[in-house]
N, C-alpha and C positions, 0 to 999 in steps of 0.2 A: 922630163916631165912623164911623171908615172900615167899609164893606161888606166883608163876607167873601164871594170869590167861588168857587164850587167849579166844576170842568171840567164841560162837559156830559157828562151819563150817559145811554146808550141803554138803559134798563131793560127795556124788552120784549126786545132782541137779548140780555142778559145772562140774562133767565130761561131763553130758548130752547138758549145754549149750555150751561147747567148741566143741563139735563135730557138734552139729547143724551150728554153726559158720562157721566152715570148708566145711559142705556141701552145704551152702548158696555160699558161695564164689567160691567154684567149678562151680555151676551151672552157676554162674556170668561169670566166664571165659570162658566156654561154650557156652552161649549166644554171647560173643564178637567175638568168631571165626568162627561163622556159616557165611557162604557165603553169599552177596550180590545177590538180586534177580536180571537178566538181565532186561533192558528197552527194550521192543518190539518195534520195528521202521519198517517201511518200506522204502526202499532204492531203488536208481535207480543208472546206471552207466552214468556218463556225455556220450557226445557225440560228435563228430567233425562233424560240418554243418556249412550251410553257412544261416547266417541271413539277414535280411532287418528291416529298421526302416520304417514304413508305416504310412501315414497319408490316413485314409479312408474319402471318399466322396460320394454323390448320382449325378452321369451326367446324361446328357441327349445328344441323338443321334442327330446328325445335319449334313445335307449336308454341305461339305466345303465351297462352293460357293451357295449362296441363291439370288435369283433373284426376286424381287416382280415386277409384270406387274398393274400400275396403268392405269386409264382412262384418257385419254389426249383430250377427248372432249365429249361434253354430248350425251346421247343418251340411246337407248334400246337394250338390249343383244338379236341379233336373230340367231346366232351361235355361240355354246361351245361345240365342238367336243370331248374333253377329260376330263374325269373324274378324280378324286385325284387317285395317283397310279400308272397312266398311263405313260409311257415313251413317248416323243415327239422328235423329231430330228429337228436342228437347221433349221429353213426357215418354217417349218410347221406351218398350221394355227392354233391359238390358241382361238382367239374370232373375232367376227363380231358386230359392233354396227350398229343399223340404226339410221342415224340422219338427218331427213328430213330439218331439218332448214338448215343444213350446206348446203345439196344438191340443196335446192331453191336458197340459196344464189349464188353457183357456176350457175346457170341458169341465175338468174341476172345480176350476173356480166360479165358472157359471151356475153349476150345479149349488155350490154352496151360498153364493149369492143369493138365488132365488129362493132357498130354504132360508135365510137370515133376514130377507126382507119380507117374505110372508110371515116369519114368526114377529117380525116388528110390525106389520100390519094388524095381526091378530092382538097384540099388546096394547095398539093403540084404542082398539072398541073395547078391549076391557078396562082400558084406563078411563075410557067416556064412561063405560057403566059404573065408576068406582070398585071394580073388583080388584086391580092390582096398584100399588103407588106409583108415582111419578119417575122415580128413581130405575124402577124396573124397566118402565117405557123408555126412559131416554138410554139404557143400556143398549135394549134392543135396535134403536135407530142408529147408535153407532155402529154396531154389528153389520148393519145392513151397509152403512156407508164406507166401513171399511173392505166388504167384501165386493162393493162394488168398483172401490179405486184399485183393488187389485186385479181385478178381472180388466180394466182398462190397460192397465201398466203391461199386463201378459199379452192383452191384445194388440198393442202398440207395437209389442217385439215382435210379434208374429207380421205385422207389416211390412217390417224392416228385413222380412228374409226376401224383399222383392225389392228388387233396384232398377230405377227408371231413368234415362238419360236427363242430367239437370241442364243440359243445354245442346244446341245445334253442333254436333262435333263427327270427330274422326275416330274409331277404335284404332289406338297407336299399339296396344299391346295386351293381349290376353294372359292372366296368369295362371288360370285353372280352366279345365275342362269338364264336360259332362260327366256325371257320376262321379266326382271327387267330393271328398269331404273336407269341409272347410270349419276354422275356427273363427272367432271374433277376432278383428284386426286385420286377418290375413288377406293382403292385397288380392283382387279380383279382375280388374279393368283399369286400364291408363286411356283415357280420353282427353284428345287435342282440340282445341278451335282451328279456325280456318285462317288465321294470322299466323306469319309465320317470323321469326326470329333466327337468327345466327346466334349461337355462345361460343365464345373463346376464353380460354384461361389463360388472361395476362399476369406475365411477372412484374413484380413491383418496379423496376428501373424501367420497363416500357411504359408505364404510367406517367412516370417522372419526364421520358422523354417525348411527351406531350399526348399519349391515348387518354381521351378526356370526352366528357358527355358533348354531343353534336358534332364532332368531327365526322368527314366522309370517310365511306370505306369501300373499297372495291373487292366483289365477291366474285370469284370465276366458276362458274358453273360450267354446265356442259354446253352449253349455247352461247358462251361468251362472258363477258363481264356484265354484272349486275351491280348499280350502285346502291350502298346501305350507308347508312348514319348510325352512330353509337347512339344508343336510346338509354343506356342503364349501365352502372357499375356499382359491383356490390359494394359495401360499406365496410364490409370485413372479408378478411381474407383464408383461401382454404388451406388448412394444415394438413401435412406439413409441407405441403409442395409452396405453400406461401404464393400461390396466385390468387387472382382476382377475376370473378367471373364478370365478362364483359358482354353484353347483350346488344345486337345490331339490329335494328329494325329494318326490314327489306321488304318490297312488293313482290309476290308471286309471279314469275313470268316465264318460267319453263316448269318441266315435270320434276327434276332433279330437286328443284325448291321446295318440292310437295312432300317429297320422302323424309319423314323424320328420322334422325340418325345418321345422315348421310353426311360424311366430310367433305369440306372444301377450302381450296385455298383463299385466306383472305388477305389483304393490304390496309392496312391504317395510313391516311394520308394526314400527316401530322404536319406537314406544311407545304407551302406552295412558292412558285415564281413565277410569274407570267411573263411571255414576251421576253424570256432571258435570253442571253447570249450563251449560246449551249456550242459545246467541244466535246471531242472524245477524251474519256479518261485518259487514255494513253498517249495524248498530247501534253499531259501536265509532267514537267520534270521535278524532283525534289518538293513532292507534294506536303509532306510532313515539316520539313523545313523549311525552304525557301521557294514557294512554289513559282513556276513561271514556263512559259512556252516560247516557241520559237516560231515569229510570224516570217512570212516568207513573202516577200516582194520582188518580183520578175525572178531573177535566180540567186537573190540574197537573202539570208535569214537575219532577224535582228531581235536579240533576247528582250521579251518583255515580261516583267514582272506581273503576276496576279492575284487576285483573292479568289479563291473557290466559295463555292455556296453547295447547292441540293444537287446530291446526285441521284439519277434516275434512268435507269436502262440503257448503262454503259455510256451516259453522255454526264457532264458537270458543268453546272451554272460558271460561269468564268465572269469576274469582274475587272475590265479593263476598258481602255479608248478603243474601240474598233472602228476602222475607215470604211467598214462595209465590205472590203474586196480582198484585202489580204488572206492567204491561208495561212495553217498552221501545219506545224511539221509532226508527223506521227511517227516516224522510225529515225533511227540512228541518233537520238539525242544525244548520248554522251560524246558523239564526234562533232559535235555543232558548238561555236562559237558566235558571239557576237561578229557580224559582217561575213561570216562564212558562206562562201559560193558554193550552191547546190544545184544538184539536177534534179527538180521535182516530178514525181509522179503522181499523177490525181489517183487519189483511192476510192472516188466517186462521192456520191452523195450523201449526206452525213445523215443517218437516221440511228431511232432509239431501237 
């Protein structure tokens, strides 16, 4: 009978390898059961608030009614009693010109009128006596009448060398000084009434975005914010800038709004949302594509699709079903997924 031979087997080595394999497998199982570290995030609680869509501009303070006084005759300024910023009442003297050529013309025409009208009176007596014909007397009448008309015209021009205030107003600008020679049509003074308006040069695109007559406007002056309203928009654009003059009616509430020409920041309010759910802008992920947020319940986040609306002062209107208690993640949004475990840190009260 042949002997059956087995290869040599090192039993102690096999036992050791088996034990080592069991230990390694056990360690791997322990590592798989370890708890995942939570993601640290800052969170904030949504708030209910009123939001407004605003279009900012820089406006300029103007008197609602401005009247420019221009020279009507040639002359030299001899009286200019009011300075810029002075108040004037209707009918008050604003300016007087010395117009010696007109005054000389008045004297000359007055003498001619007196001479021609005296001759006409003499002709009338001679006509009554039958000494001269009717046509000669008629010619005398016409000459007298023409001389009187010429005198009235020049006298009226002399009267236009004196300017009086057409209304209660403030002197906004003086274009001339005492002793200055002026020509007809030259600007002398600019007056403005007591009502104030803000004027803005708005681009056509913003008119399409909602700037229209009647909408409210916030005017930021030195003492806070003053509310105004669009009163008028120019029907024709200004070339070549292609802007339209927008006039904003406003009540004067501080000294800055009394200073004609002052520039002030304004915001046109073209849309509003009242009692809207508002969240910080940085809580919205993928806003341009698939806008969503991560709501935090306890220490777990849940991905929530939203529809955004009006943005105002770092807050944005968010349309979604909110339970009134869940908070929103503000940081580490790229590290979050649905059901991610987080360590939330309160960022404080939500404010604009």
